[in-house]
C-alpha positions in Angstrom: 1.1 25.2 -81.7 4.5 26.7 -80.9 5.7 23.3 -79.1 4.8 21.2 -82.3 8.0 22.2 -84.2 10.2 22.2 -81.0 13.7 20.9 -81.3 12.9 18.0 -79.3 10.0 16.9 -81.5 12.0 17.2 -84.4 14.8 15.0 -82.8 12.2 12.2 -82.1 11.0 12.4 -85.6 14.5 12.1 -87.2 15.3 9.2 -84.6 12.2 7.4 -85.6 13.2 7.8 -89.5 16.6 6.6 -88.9 16.5 3.8 -86.3 14.6 0.9 -88.4 17.3 1.0 -91.0 20.1 0.9 -88.6 18.6 -1.9 -86.5 17.9 -4.2 -89.6 20.7 -6.8 -90.0 20.5 -9.7 -92.3 21.1 -13.1 -90.9 24.2 -15.0 -90.9 24.0 -18.2 -93.2 25.9 -21.4 -92.0 25.5 -24.2 -94.7 27.3 -27.2 -95.6 27.2 -31.0 -95.6 27.7 -33.5 -93.0 29.9 -36.8 -93.9 31.0 -39.7 -92.1 34.5 -39.7 -91.5 36.4 -42.4 -93.4 33.6 -43.4 -96.0 32.4 -39.9 -96.9 28.6 -41.2 -97.0 26.3 -38.3 -96.1 24.8 -38.1 -92.7 20.9 -37.8 -92.8 18.9 -36.5 -89.8 21.6 -35.0 -87.7 20.5 -32.1 -85.3 22.5 -28.9 -85.8 21.9 -25.9 -83.2 23.3 -22.7 -82.0 24.1 -23.3 -78.4 23.2 -19.9 -77.0 20.0 -19.5 -79.0 16.9 -21.0 -80.6 18.3 -21.5 -84.0 18.4 -25.3 -85.2 17.9 -27.5 -88.1 18.1 -31.3 -89.4 20.5 -32.5 -92.0 18.9 -33.7 -95.2 19.5 -37.1 -96.9 22.5 -35.9 -98.7 23.9 -34.5 -95.4 23.1 -30.9 -96.5 22.0 -28.2 -93.9 21.2 -24.4 -93.7 21.3 -22.5 -90.4 20.5 -19.0 -90.1 21.3 -16.9 -87.0 20.7 -13.2 -86.2 23.2 -13.8 -83.2 26.7 -11.7 -83.0 29.7 -13.9 -84.3 31.3 -16.1 -83.2 28.8 -18.5 -82.2 29.0 -22.1 -81.0 27.3 -24.8 -83.2 26.7 -28.3 -81.8 25.9 -31.2 -84.2 24.1 -34.4 -82.7 23.2 -37.8 -84.1 22.6 -41.0 -82.3 25.1 -43.0 -84.5 27.9 -40.4 -84.3 30.1 -38.6 -81.7 28.9 -35.0 -80.9 30.8 -32.4 -82.4 31.1 -28.7 -81.6 32.2 -25.9 -83.7 32.9 -22.5 -83.3 31.6 -20.3 -86.1 33.4 -16.9 -86.6 31.8 -16.0 -90.1 29.1 -17.2 -92.5 30.2 -20.2 -94.3 28.0 -21.5 -97.2 29.8 -24.7 -98.1 31.6 -26.3 -95.3 32.1 -30.0 -95.0 31.8 -31.5 -91.6 33.4 -34.9 -90.9 31.4 -36.9 -88.1 32.8 -40.0 -86.3 30.8 -43.0 -86.0 30.6 -44.2 -82.4 
């Protein structure tokens, strides 16, 4: 019984209580719209991904996309579509309303 309340056990219990809150982080959200350069038409079906992770999405009919990442910033994003030139962007912060112009091939 004398070992139950030792400083070692108290430190372990405090660490377990504090750690989950310290490790929890909200995702960074990168969202916006893909449009064709020159015409302003939305780009549907483009593949958007974070290069060093598994986060990925596809743009909607109106060109909109939302990408969430838990990686540390900055992250490298790649945008690919069969009818457009590939585009690479470095994201240094979360952005909610960016417009990305894609050049037709």
